[in-house]
C-alpha positions in Angstrom: 20.6 -19.9 -12.1 20.5 -18.4 -8.5 20.4 -14.3 -8.5 23.4 -12.6 -7.1 23.8 -10.5 -4.4 26.2 -7.6 -3.7 27.1 -6.6 -1.1 26.9 -2.2 -0.4 30.5 -2.1 -0.2 30.8 -3.7 -3.8 28.6 -0.9 -5.3 29.9 1.6 -3.3 33.3 0.6 -5.0 32.3 -0.1 -8.3 30.6 3.2 -8.7 34.3 5.0 -7.8 35.6 2.9 -9.8 33.4 4.4 -12.8 32.9 8.2 -11.3 36.8 8.7 -9.4 39.5 6.3 -11.6 37.2 6.9 -15.3 36.8 3.4 -15.9 34.6 2.6 -18.7 30.9 0.8 -17.7 32.2 -2.1 -20.4 35.7 -2.7 -19.0 33.9 -2.1 -14.9 31.5 -4.6 -16.1 34.1 -7.4 -17.6 36.1 -7.0 -14.0 33.5 -7.0 -12.1 31.2 -9.4 -13.9 28.1 -7.3 -13.5 26.5 -6.0 -16.6 26.2 -2.8 -17.9 23.0 -1.5 -17.5 23.3 -3.0 -13.7 26.1 -0.6 -12.8 24.8 2.4 -14.4 21.3 2.2 -12.3 24.1 1.9 -9.1 25.8 4.9 -10.5 22.4 6.8 -10.9 21.6 5.4 -7.4 24.4 6.4 -5.9 23.7 10.0 -7.5 20.8 10.7 -6.5 21.3 10.0 -2.7 25.1 9.3 -1.8 23.6 9.3 2.2 21.0 6.4 1.4 22.1 4.4 -1.7 22.5 0.7 -1.2 20.0 0.3 1.9 20.5 -2.9 2.2 18.1 -5.9 2.4 15.1 -5.4 4.9 16.3 -1.7 5.9 14.4 1.2 4.4 15.5 4.7 3.3 13.9 7.2 6.5 11.6 8.2 3.4 10.0 4.3 3.0 10.1 4.0 7.1 8.1 7.0 7.4 5.3 6.0 4.3 4.8 2.6 5.7 4.6 4.5 9.4 1.6 6.7 7.8 -0.4 3.7 5.8 -0.2 1.7 9.4 -1.5 4.8 10.5 -4.2 4.8 8.1 -5.6 1.2 8.6 -5.7 1.8 12.0 -8.1 4.4 11.8 -10.0 3.3 9.1 -10.4 0.4 12.3 -11.6 2.7 14.9 -13.9 4.0 12.0 -16.0 1.2 11.2 -15.9 0.7 14.5 -17.8 4.2 15.4 -19.5 3.5 12.1 -21.3 0.5 13.6 -24.5 1.6 16.0 -23.2 -1.0 18.9 -19.8 -1.2 18.5 -19.6 -5.0 17.6 -19.7 -6.7 14.3 -19.1 -5.7 10.1 -20.5 -2.2 9.9 -23.4 -2.2 8.5 -25.7 -1.3 6.2 -29.7 -0.1 6.1 -30.8 -3.4 5.6 -29.4 -5.6 8.4 -29.3 -2.2 10.9 -32.3 -4.2 11.9 -31.1 -7.9 12.8 -28.3 -5.7 14.2 -30.1 -3.9 16.9 -32.9 -7.1 16.8 -36.3 -5.0 15.6 -38.0 -6.3 12.7 -37.8 -9.9 10.3 -34.6 -10.3 8.0 -36.4 -8.5 4.5 -34.3 -7.9 0.9 -33.4 -4.0 0.8 -36.0 -3.9 -1.8 -39.1 -4.6 1.1 -37.1 -0.8 2.6 -37.9 0.8 -0.3 -41.0 0.1 -1.1 -41.7 1.3 2.4 -40.0 4.3 2.5 -42.6 7.5 2.8 -40.8 9.6 -0.3 -41.7 6.0 -2.3 -45.5 5.7 -1.0 -46.0 9.4 -1.8 -44.8 9.3 -5.5 -46.3 5.6 -6.3 -49.2 5.4 -4.2 -49.6 2.9 -0.7 -48.6 -0.4 -1.0 -51.3 -3.0 -2.6 -51.4 -6.2 -0.3 
């Protein structure tokens, strides 16, 4: 069974029928062939924000538009931050063990090698044995 879609005008008329004329939810539900819970949801949505109630498909309230704009801005700023994190601005952001490959220095080594070669580690555990 396909889902029914109701226009904004239909919803507003249903809300007026219940609020202004005093028709019960059960009676309005029978007359309009809409579930009573759906009618209650429409009345509540209208009571919360009459100006922006039932915006329609693909349309958003001003608050939702602002949230969407801010989310797009956050994504853009994160991308810019990631570019600036990278030393040369090309390729993905890199960690300690792969930074040398992007700069063109050294050989590919696992991160454990880097940890063993740090001066602090050598001071604590002594120099590496060959």
